[in-house]
Every structure is written in C-alpha cells, then in structure tokens.
N, C-alpha and C positions, 0 to 999 in steps of 0.2 A: 230433595232426595238425600238419604244418608246411607252410608255403606260401612261395614265393619271389616277391616283387613288387617292382618298381622303378619303376613308373609313378608319375606325379604324383598320380593319383587314389588309388592304393593307399597312397601316402605320407601321405595325409590321413585314412585311415580310423580313426585312433585318436582322432578327436575324441570328446569325452565327450557331445556332444549332436548331433542330427541336423541337419546343415546342407548346403546346396547349395554347389557350388564357387564360385558367385557370392557367396554370403554369406561364405565364407571370404576370397575375394579382397577384398571390401569391407572386412572387418575388418582385413586386413593392411594395406591401403592406409590405413585410419584410423590404425593403430598407427604406421606410418612417418610419416605426416603429424603425428601427435601428438608423436612423439619429436623430429622435426626442426624443427617450427615450432609452438611452444607457443601463440602467439596471432597471428592475422592481423588486419590492420586492418579497421575497419568496412566500408570500401569493397570490400575483397576478399571479405568475408563476403557482402555484398549481391550482389556480382557472381556468386559461387558459387550463391547461392540463386536468382538470376534464371536462371542457366544451367540449374540443375536443373529449374526449372519449364518452361523451354523445351523440354527433352527428355522431359517427362513422358509424351507420347504415343507415344515411340518404343519399340522392342522392348527386352526385358530385356537381351539380350546387348549391344545397341548402347549402352545406358546404362552397362553395365559398362565397355565399351571407352572411352567418353568419361570415365568416372571415372578409369580408369588414366591417360589422357592428362593430365587436369586435375591429379591428384595428382603425377604426374611433373614437370609444369610448375611446380607450386607448390613442390616440393622443391628444384629447380634454379634457379628464377628468383629474382632479388633481390626480397625482400619486407621489409617493416617488421615486425620481431619485438619483442615486449614480454616481458621476462624479469622474474621475481620476484627482484630483486636480493638476493643474500645468503641465499636460502631454498633449501635443498636439498629432496629428496623429502620430502613430508609424510606418506606412507603407505608403510611398509616391510612387504613381504610376504616371509616367509622362504622359501627355496627347500628342496626336499626332499634334504637332504644324504644320500648313500647310506649306509644302515646306522644312520642316527640318526633317532629318532622326534621329530619337530617338532610342537608344537601351534601352532594358528593362532587368534589372537585375532580377535573380531569376525565369525566365520563366519556367525553368525545374522543378519548383515545381509541375507541373502537373504530374510528375513522382514520387512524393513523398506525397501521400495522408495521410500517417501516420504522417507527420509533424503536429504540432499544427496549427489550423486555427486561423485567425485573426478576430476579431469582426469588421463588416463593418463600425461601427462608428469610428473606429481607422484607417480607410484608407482614404487617401487623393487623390482624383481623379476628374478631370474635363475633359471631352473629348466628342467625337462624337459617341461612340459606345455603345449606350443603356446602360445608366449608372445604371445598376441593379446589385443586389448582390443576387445570388441564394440562397434560403433558403434550398434547398435540393440538393443532388448530381446531377451533370450535365452530360449529355451524349454528349461527343464531337463528336462522330460519324465521318462522313466524312467532317464535316463543317470545314471551314478554318477561324479561329478566327483572330482578330487583336491582336497584342502583348499585348495591354492593357487589352483586354477581357481575353486573356489566363492567364495573371498574376493575374487579379482581381478575376477570378473564382477559380484559384488554391490557392489563398491566403485566401479567406473567406469561401470556401466550399470544397467539394471533387468532383473530375472529374473521369469519367471512359470512356472506349471505349467498343464497342460491336463487333468490327472486328479486330482480331489480325494481319491482313495483311495490312489493308488500312490506319491505323493511322501512317503515315510515316513522319510527319514534325512537328516541333514546331516553331511558329513565334517568332522571337527574335529581330526584328528591323522594325521601320516604314520606308516606302518608299513612296514618292510622285512622280507621273509620269504625264506628260502632257496628257490631255484627248485625243489629237490627236495621241498619240503613242499607244493607246489601239488597240488590234487586230480587224480585220474587223468584227469578230463574236460577239463583245461585244454588250450586250444589255443595254439599258438606261431606267430608270424608273423615272418618274416625279410624285412626291406626293404633292398634294395641301396642303399648310400649313393652319391649322385651329386648333380650340380649343381642338379637340378630338385626335390630333396626339400624339402618344406615342413615335414615332421615334425621335431621338434627334441628327440627323446629321447636317452638315452645311447647311444653307439656300442659295438659289440663291442670286445673288446680289440685285435683287429687293425685296427679302424677301418673295416672294409668293410660292416658290417651294423648296421641298427637291429633290436633284438630286442624283441618284445612278447609278453605272455602274457595270457590272459583271466583275470580275477579271479572271485570267486564270484558276481558279478553279471552275468557275461558281457561286461564291458567290457575293452578293451585296456589293459594296464598296462606301463610300461617295465620292462625287465630290464637291470640294471647288472652290470658285471664279467663278461660272458658270453664264454666261449671258444667260437666257432662252428667246427664241423667238418663234413665231407661223409661221409655213410654210403653207400658204393658199393652195398651190398646193397639198401637200401631206396630209394637215389637220392634222398635227402632230406638237408637240413641239420639239425643238432641241437646243443644245448647240451652241451658235453663236460665242463663243470665244475659240475653241478647243485647241489652243496652250497655252492660259493663264490659262484655267481651269486645276485643279489638281485632280488626282484620287489617293486615298490612296491604297497602296499595303503593302505587308509585306515580309521581308526576312525570310527564314526558314532554319532550319537545320534538317536533317533527323534523325530518331530514330536509324537507322544503325550507322550513325556518332556518335550519343551520346553513344551508347554502345561501340563502338571502342574507343572513347575518354576515357571513364571511365576505360576500361580495360588496355589501353596503359599507362594512367597516373600512374597506380599503378605498372606497369611493366617496366616503363621508365628506372629506375636505377637498374633493377634486376641483372645485371652483376657487379654492384658496391659493393664491399665487405665492404665498410665503413659504409653503412647505410642500413636500411630496413624500408619500409613503411607497416604498419599492419592496415588494415581496422577494425574498432571496432564498436559495436553496444551496447548501454546501458551498457557501461563499460567492455564488454567481446569481445573476438575476434570473428570476423564474420567467418573466416576460421581458423581452429585449426593450430597452429604453432608446429614445432617439431625440435629437434636438433639431430645431428649425425655426420657421417664422423669421426669415432674415430681413433686416431693415438697414437702410443706408444711414450713415452718420455724417456729421458735418466736419469741415475743416480737414478733409482728406483722410479721415479715419476709415478703416475697413468696415465692411458690413458686419452686422451683429445679430446673432440668433437670440430672439427674446424668449423662446420656449426651450426648456431644459429637461431632459430625461422624461419626456412624456411616454406613457405606455398605456396599452389596452390589452386585455387578456380574455380567455374563455375558460372559466373554472371547470364547468361540467356540463353534460348534456342530459336532458330529462330522459330517464329510463334507458340510458346507454351506459357503456363500459369501455374502457381502453383495452384493446386487444391486438397484440402484434403491430404496434406502432400507428394505431389509428383508433378512432372511436367507432364502435358499432352501435347503431341506434335502431331499435325496434320500437321501443317506447309504446305509448298508445298512438293512435292516429295523429295526436297532437305532439309536436316536437318543439323543443326550446332549448335555451342555454342561458347561463348566468355570465354576464360580461362586465367585469369591473374595470376601472380605469383611473388614472390620476395624471397630474402634470404639475410643473412649476413654471412660472413666467417671471422674467426679470427685465428690467430696463437697463440700457447701457449706463455705465458710470459717468458722472458729470466730467466735462472736459474743458480745459482752458490751456492756452499757450501764449507766451509772450511774442510780440511782434513790434514793428515800428511803423511809423507814418512819416512823411516828409511834408513840411509846410514851407512854401516860399513866400518872401515879401520883399518889397523894395524900400530902401532907406538911403536918402542922400544920393539918389540917382543910381544906387547899386542894388542889384538883386541878390538876396541872401536865401539860402535853403538851410532849413533846420530839421533835425531828426528827433522825433519824440516817441516815447514808449506807448504801447497800447496792449491790450489783452483781448484775444479772440476766445470766446467762450461758447459752450453748448451745455444745456441741461435737459435731462430726459427723465420723464415721469411715466410710470406705468399706470394708465388710467383704468384699465380693466383687462381681464383675461377670462375666457370661457373655454370650457372643454366639453365636448359632447360626442357621443357615439352617433355617428350619422348613418351608419349602414351595418347591418348583419345580413350576409347573403350566403345561400347554399347553392353552389354552382358546379357544373361539370361541362366539358366541351360538348356541344351539340344539344344541351338541355334547353328547350324552348319554353318551359313552364315558368311559373312565378318563383323568383329566387329570393325576393326581398322579404325578410322577416319583419315583424312589428314589435315595437317596444311596448311593454306593460310594466309600469313603475320605473324605477330608476335604473335597475341593472338586469332586468328580465326581458328576454326577446323570444317570441313564440311564432312558429310558422303557421300563421292564420292570416286570412284576408282582412284588411283593415275595415271594410264596409260590411261584408256579409258574415264575418267571423268564421268562415268555412276554413277547415284545415287545408293546408297547401299539400298537393299531391306530389310525390317523388317516386318515380320508378326505382326498382332495386338497382343498386350499383354504387360506384365510388364517386364521392364528391369532395369539395373543399368548402369548409365554413370559414368565412372571413369577417372579421369585425374591423371597422374603420373608425378611427378617432380623429376628429378635427379639432385643433386648439387655435383659438384666435386671440391675438394680443392687440391692445390699443395703446400706443405710446405717444405722448405729447413731447415735441422737441421745441425748445426755445433756444435761440442762438443770436449772437450779436458781438458788438465791440464796445469796450469801455476804455476811456483814456481821459487824462486831464487837459490835453491839448488837441488830440485828434477828434474828429467828429464821431459821435456815439450813435449806435442804432441797435435795434433788436427786432426779431421776428419770431412768430410761433406757427407751428404746423402740427397736425395729428396724422399719424399713419396707423393703418390697420394691416396686420400681417397674419398669415395663416400657415400652420404646419399640419400636415396629414401623416398619420402613421397607421399601419395595419398589422393584424395578427391573424394567422390562418392555422387551422388544424384539419388533417384528412379525416373524412367520415365515410363510413359504409352504411348505406341504408338498406335495411332489410325489412320484411313485413312483420307487423306486430303479432300475427296469429299463425305464423309458420305454415302457410297454406300448401306448400308442396311436400309436406311430410305426411306419410301414412303409417299408422301403427296398428298392428293386429296382435291381439292377445288371445291365446288358446289356453283355456283351463282344462287340463286332463284330470278328471275326477277319480279319486281313490279314497278309501277309508283310512284317514290319518296320513295319507301319503298322496298328495296332489302334485301336479307338475304344471309349471307355467312356461309356455313357448311363446316368445315375443318376436315379432318380425317388424322391421323398419324398411321403409322405402323413402328415399330422398336423402339429400346432403344434410347431415345433422351438425355440420360445423357451425360455430357461433355466428359467423357472418351470413349464414344461409338460412336453415330452418331448424333451429336447435329445439330440443325438448328439455324440460327440467325435472319433472316427476311423473311417473305412472303409478297410480294407486289402484290396486285390485282388491276388492272386497268380496270375500266368499263367505256369505252370511256374516258370522262374527269374527272372521279372520281378515285382517288387513295387512297386505304386504305392499311395501313402497319400493319401487325401482327408482334410483336416483341417478341423474345424468352426471357427467364429469365437471360441469361448469361451476366454478367458485368465483366469487367477486370480493376482493379485498379492498377496503377503504385505505387509501394511501395518501399520507400527508405530502403536499407538493411544495411546501416551503417550511423552513425551520426558523426563520427570523424575518423581521422587517427592518429596513433601513429608512430613517427618517432624515431628509435633507432640508436644511433651512439656510437662510442667509448667514446664520452664525456657525454652521458646520453640520456634522452628521452624528446621529446616535443610532444604535442598534438595539432591538428588543426581540426576545424569543417568541416565536409563535406559540399560542397556547390552545388547550383543549377544553376550556371551561365554558359554562353557560354565561352568555352575555359578555364574553371577554372582549378586550379592546383590539387585540391583534390575533384573531383566530387563525388557526392553520387551515389553508385552503386544501381541499382534498378532491379526489375523484376515485371512482371505483375501477380497479384494474383486474383483468381476467387471469385466473389460474385454472389449471386442468388437473383432474384427479382420475378416478376410475368409476366406471358404471357399477353400482352396487344394488343389491336386493336385501331387504331385511324387514322383520316385523318391527313396527313402531313400539316403543316402550311408553305407553301412555297410561294415565290413570283412569282406564275404562274397565269397569268390572266385567263387562261381557267380552273383553278382548281375549281370544283364545291365545294361549302362549304357544310359541313354536320357533323354528329356526329354518333357514334356507340354506341351500348349497348349490353352487353353480354346477351344472352337468356338462355343458359345452356351449360353444359360441362359434359364429362365423363373423369374421372381421370385415367391415366395409372399408375402413381406412384407419390409419394410425397417425395420431397428431404428435408432434414433438412437444416437449414441455414448453409452457409459455413463460417467457422471462418476467420475473418480478423483481422489484427493488431489493437491495440488501436489507437484512433484518426481517424479511418476511419468511418465517421458518415453516414452509410447508414442503416436506420431503417428497409428497406425491407428485408435486408440480414438476420436479426435476425428471420424472420418468415419462416415456411415451404413453399416450393414452389411446386405447382402442375404441373406436366406434363400430357398432355391430350392424349386421343385416339380420342376424338371429342371435337370440340369447335364451338359453333354457335353464330353468332352476328347479330343484326339487323343493317342495314345501312340506315339511313334516310338522305336524301339530298334535295337540293333546285331544282333539276330538276325532271321532271315528265315523263322522257323518259322510254320507254321499248324496248326490242329488241336490246340493245347495244351489241357491240363486247366486249369480256372479254379476258384479257391476265393475266398470273400469272408468276412471277419469284420468285426465292428464293435462299438463299445462306446460308452458315454456317460460324461460327466464324473464320475459317481458310481462308476465302476468296474465297472458291470454290462455283461456281454456282451449284445448285441442279437440274440439267436437264439431267443427264445421265441415264443409265440403272442400275437397281439393279441386285444383283446376281441371282435372280429368273427370270430375263428377263422382268419383268414388268417395265413400265415407272416410273421413280422416281418421277416425278411431272406432275400431270394431273389436268386439269380444265374442268368442265362441266357447261353448262348454260342451264337453262330451266325456263319457266314461273311458277308462282303460278297457281295451279289448284284450282279454286273457289269451294266452297261447299255450300250446301243448308241444314239448319237444320230445320225440320218441326215437328209439333205435330199432331198426328192422333189417331183415335180410342179412343177418350176420353169418359170415363164413370164418370159422375159427381155423387158424393155421396150426398144424401139428408141431411146428417148430417154436411156437410162442411169439412169433414175429410176423409182421405183415398180414394181420387180420384184416378183413374189410367188412363193411357194412353200409347202411344208408340212414342218414339222419332225415326225419320228417318233421316239418314244422307246420302246425295247423292251428286254427282257432278252436274254441270249445265245441263248435258245431262240426268240426272235422274238415272245414274248408282250408285248402292249402294256402300257404302264405309264401309268395315268391320274393326273390331279390333281397333276401335278408341274410346278413353276415352272421355266421356262427363260429364261435371260438372253441377250438378243440385242444385239450391238454392230455397228453399221455402220462402214464405213471412216472416216467423219469423227468417230468416237467416240461418236456418239449411241447411248444404251443404252435398252433397254425390256425388258419381260418379258411372256411368254405362258405359258399353262397348258395342259397337255395335256388333251384330252377323254377320254371313256371308251374310245376306241380308240388312245390314246397319241398323238394328232395335234394339232398346233397350227399354224394358218395364220399366215403372217407376210408382210410387205411391207417393202422396203428400197430405198435408193438406192445407187448406186455398184457397183463390181465386186467388192468384198470384203465378206464377211459372217462374223462369228464368233458361235457359239452355244455356250452352256455350261450344263449341267446340274450343279449342285453336289453332288448326292447328298443322302441323308436326313440330318437332324440328330437330331431326337427320335425316340423309339422307343416302340413299343407291343408287349406280349407277343403272340407268334404272327404278327406282321407281318414281312415281309422288310425287310432294311435295304439300300437301293440305294446303290451307289457311283456317283460322278459320272463324266461323260463330256464331251468337248469336240469341237467340229466347226469347221474352217476351210473355208469355201466360197468359191471364186474363180470367177466366171463364165467359162466357156469362151470362147476367141476366136472372133469371127465369121469364117466361112470366106470371106466376100466382102471384108470390111473390117476386117482385124485390125491394130491399131496396137500392136505389141509394146512399143515403148519407152514409149508413153503409158500402156499398161496397167500395166507394171512400175513406171514412175515414180510413177503414181497410188498404186499399192499401197505402194511404199516410203514415200511421203510420209505416207499414212494410218498405216502401221505405226509410223514414227518418232514421229509426233505422238501416238500413243496407247500407246506403249511395249509393242509386241507381245511376248508370251512366246516363249520359246526355240523351242518346237515350231513356231510359226508361221514364224519366220525360217527354220528348217530346211526347211519346206515350200517356202518361197520359194526357197531355195538349190537344192533339188532341181529346181524348175521352171526356174531359170536355167540350171543345168547342161544339162538337156534341151534348152533352147532353143539354147544354144551348139552342142551337138553336132548338132542338127538343121541349124543354118546351115552348119556345117562339111561335113556330109554333102551338102547341097544344092550348096555351092560346088564340091566335088570332082566331083560328077556333071556339072556344066556344063563343067568343064574337060576332060572326058572324053577 
C-alpha cells in the first residue's frame, strides 16, 4: 500500500511514540531553546516559572500559544548566556550512516532513569530520526525506537512504560536492509517535501519525497536512496530501485536477556573463593553481606569464620513493579525472580609459636632436667568452597499452599511444580519472598610440633563448615487479569460531536485490579483513555566493589550491551493522571479530532508515589484521582452518526479485560445510543408593570413533547444574576426575574446509566414584548445592549438582537413611507 501525504500532521506520523501535536511542538520549542540558549539567568528562570503558574488555569491550546511566544522572545531577545568555556559536547550519539551498522553505547540507560540527565545542548547528534529532545518524561509504550532515539531520550530526559509485559526489547544497533527484502505486508508512505514538514528523514533521490516503510513491528522506518516514480496504471507512487534503496532497521535485545545478563555477571565467579563482587549504591551495599562458617583452630586460637561477605539478592520479579515499599506482582499466571549471589572463602593464616619441653636423664647417680626449645605449629588450607541458593520461597502466615519455587538455570527461579510444571497458585494478598544462600567451606588442618631435641609429631584433619544467609522482599500478589474490575463505556452519538461516558466498578489501585488503557473505536475514530500507572526503570547500583586477597577495587556500573558490570535495575511505579486523547498515528483513515473532559466523579485520590532522586516526573508529585465516572466530549472532523463502536481494554500486566467478573457480569461492555434532543420553552408569562418580579414557567420536553423531569436549568437575568431551578414531574419549573431580558440554559446530561436516554442541552433567550401603550424602543434596546455587553452574551443572543434591530428599522421605514403617502 502506498499513500501520498503532505500535511504537517502526516509529516509527523513517523514518531516512534504516541504524542499529540502539542507535545511535539513543546519538544521542538525546548530543543530550539536548549540549542540557542544553554543557560538563562536565575531571574529569567524565575520569571518563566511565574508566568507558567499564571497560565495554569488557561486552556491547553492557549498555553501552547503562550509557550511559542515566550520561546520566540527568549531566542531573539538579548539575554545573559553562560557557556562552559572550552568544553565541547560531552555526549556524542552516532548517526545512522546509510548502509553502515552502528552500535550504540549506553542504550540501557532507558532502564536507569535515576541517573543524572544531560543537557540537550551538550549532546552531539545529527541523524534522520526526528532530532528532538523531550522536555518531559516520554512514554515508550509499544513503540519501536531507533537506537539513536532510545539513547537520546534516555540521556536527556526520563522514559517510562505503561505495560509491564510488552516492553520486551531495547534497540542496540542500526541495521540497513534492501527495500526489496522487506516482507510482503510492508506499507510504504510517500510524504511530499515542503516548508511545513517537521519530519527529518532522508529524502528521495530527486529531493521531492520523504519515503518511509513499516518494519516488522509496524513502525515507520526511513528509506534511503529511493528513486520514486509514478505508476499510471495503479495511480500510485512506488520505489523503482528496490534492490538499491535501503530501509533502516534496528537490532534489539530483550529485557529478559538483560535481566539474566545482569544476574549472571554478578554470579559468574560465585564459586571462586579468591574474589567477590559486591554491588553498591551511594557508597553502601545493595544487598547486605554477612560472614560465617565458623571453625575451631589449634593451640588455643579463637574460632575463625571461613566465609566472608557472602550475599544473595533478588533483582526483579517477572511482570511486577516496586510500589510503595513492596513488589506488586500480577505477571502472567507464571511468577518468577532473578536471584544473583556471590561469596568469598578464606582459610585461617598459618600459625606457629615457640614453646619448650623438658627432658630428664640420670648421670653419675644424679638426675638432671634440661629444657629445650620446640615449635608448635598449625597450617590451614582451603580445599573447596561452594555457594548455592538452596531455597526461594513465597510465604505468608496461614498460607498452606506450595511455597517453594524451582530453579531454572543459574539465577532464575519460577513458581511452578517441579514434576507437573503447573503454576503455583497464590490467593491475593501480602507475602514475603525469601532467598536462602548456603555457603560451605572445606578446610584441611595440619598441626604438630618440631624440635631438635623434643619429640616431633604431626596430625591432619578436614573440617566442613556451613554459613547460611537470607534476603527477603515484601510482595503483594494480585490477579493477572483484574477480575474484580468492571468497565462500562457509553457512546453518545452525534454529528461531529460525540460523548463518551465511562463507568468503573472496583478498586483500581495498582495492588488491586488496575487498568492500563481503554481504546474506543468509532468507525475510523480511535480514542485512548490512559490510566495513571507509569513504570520507570531504576538503576539499583552505581558501582561494584571487587574484594580479593590483595585488597579491593571499585568499578562503575554500566548500561552497555554485554558489559562486565551491568547496572542492576527494577521497575518502580509512578502515578500521573487519567487522560483521553486521539492517537497520532500514521493511519490514513484516522479521523482527526480532539477530546475535552466534561466532568468526573472521583472514587479515590492517591498520593504521589515516591520515586528516587533524578527521576523528573512532575506529575508524580501530585495526587492522582481514580474515577467511578469520567465523561469526555469527542469532537472530530466527520459528521457521521450511527457508526459501529467497539471497545477493548487491558491492564498493566498485559491481560485483556474482556472476561467475566466474579459476580458473573461482563467485565467490559459498550453501549451506543444517539443524543435525545430537547426543547426549552417559556410559557405562562406574567409581566410586572414595575419592570421587576416578572414570573413565568420554563418547560423542558423532548422533540415529541414528552416532559423531562428532574433536570437542572440555569437562569440568568439581564444584570447577570444567575440561579438554578429544577423541573418537576411535568418538566415544568416556575421562575421569577427582573428586567426585560432573560436567558435560560439546560446543559444536557453528563453522567449516564444503562437504559436511560441521554439528553442534549438547549438554550432560550427571552425578551419581554414591547407594551402596546408605552413602548420605549431605545430604552429597551439600550438596556439589553448594556446587559449583554456587561455579561458577554454568546453569539446566538447577539444574532437574535440583530434580527430584532433589523425588524425595527424596517418597520420604522415602512411607517415613514406610509405617512408621506
């Protein structure tokens, strides 16, 4: 399939993650600002912050406009700039040279958000992959980034995932493949080059087109060296040199491989008694070390511990994340952990001491005693030492099920039965996961006496001594598929103006039954509702200490492919806000639109989840609302009604939310129904001769004249005084007001219940008719204009006034002509 697009929006569809145009604009403003002005003075920074706070209550689009103006003024205005004199870019990111496979160091920084970020001004990069530097944390999601994007994002900002099961690869190397080798289902996109393009991929050989093709993950990748031709038969563009054109790909390594690599590197020499590797963070031990395996020594020496600084750890849990001081594991039904360990064993130092012996003999009838020197000695040799994790158990008081996990490989433990390979079952609740390390040392002891005069002797024995150490982490077990969560989505159908009313039942907190995303497809409109859960990869150690008999050395933990001392990491949970938006994808049939929150009902409010220093997510510092109801307006560029609607949802553990709840109700349901139009009328008006305290009755009905009860109507008088009334069982509401102008407004329904109609709003502008005996036209119009301007009347009211004014002028002219007869 080929498509031709030259709009700004289509020019941005190659983004490797789902962003709104506003996010893109914000990032590009940030990049321009960072490149042009490395550092602003403190005064300017404070002013910027104050300005940002001042506009916090304004609309999103208005804030973006203000941002553009501020950024432009900062770039062109004279400012004080502080440069790092004599220092060039401190972080070089290679560009994907066409046809050359480049490797990228430090790409695993995406798993170490607590590392210090680099100023974009200090990053050197030129390439094809949207040369932006995000100013805010980036959602990697399912997107497949290029290696340079992954490294650039992780270097200058923080990145997170929203799905604990799907983020399974890190791009580590460029690859260029012939266009002709791409799979048959590959799609190709041709984007016309013009001044409004923001996409920065390679151009076709004639310079007129950006050419992109989807890779095996469904993401757009640049095509280099493409000859673009027009096929008059199919009326489509095509690449005419498929063997010479090159498509950029990326080599990846899975997250599972990274976890295994990290655990195995620290366990690689665990049976080597001469050295030990101890992961450390901020100068302290990541996993506590201990000594033991006490053995007795000869000649009155004290006991000696042959095992020194043994440790065992738990790096991470499958499909789980750290949340408020404990792991939360939903995972798949299979649960497991990575358990590294290490130890060092030593034998006691050789020992000797001087002593004496006495020898008596008889000579000439006399007995003589002589004292002679001797040496008492002991020698110790470490014959062998072994370290093994003997147990990984998940327990809690009162739990009678199978607690013992089984080892697979060197460092992986999985909660399955050893014989049947069935997953071990754990009821929801709080547990403790404990790994036990047992270290055994075998020491040979030789001891005896040497002397030139005293009797000499020696003996040999072998002792085996054991040291046991444990490491535990708290774990909350929840269900993989969030069974106690119900989600109902109502699609209220209108022409270019739909509404989505979403209801939740159940505890949506992460340790209970969380959701991740709800996707609503209304024919060719797709709207995503995103949950607040964000998972940041956190580096757990910044160095490793190597202890040997000759002393100790320290090495920095690293983030490279196949590194010797990788940074151990785990996912930690942040919280943000529930959002709804159109995805910005490269889909030709995706109708453009925007969403706006109408109202919500809060189920509970969560405090911000603590994250380590250097994780710069300002959303995480604020409380987060979880809802029972959330209602959004969906405005789009199509005017269709009666479309088919589908909904799918998932949770952070990768489970689709489409099963049955414990109560037997559908876990996910969607309803679609049209708006019910309403008619708001004024009747039974009694006009006061004083101009004050008029009364009347507002009547609210549907288009068939059926009354609508229990609906709130907002009433505004000419002087701006506002009040509300509620319709009775007959759809009627009595009102009283002062002045000649009255506005009434029914805003329509907000929340929704299955089976009930969903009413659309209506408005009424009521102007008292002129008195037939005493009609002061100028006064009435003047009063109305004054009230209108003072209260900023909406357009339709001004239109009504205009119609009235035209009618009045025409009537005056007709009267004047009649008199001149």
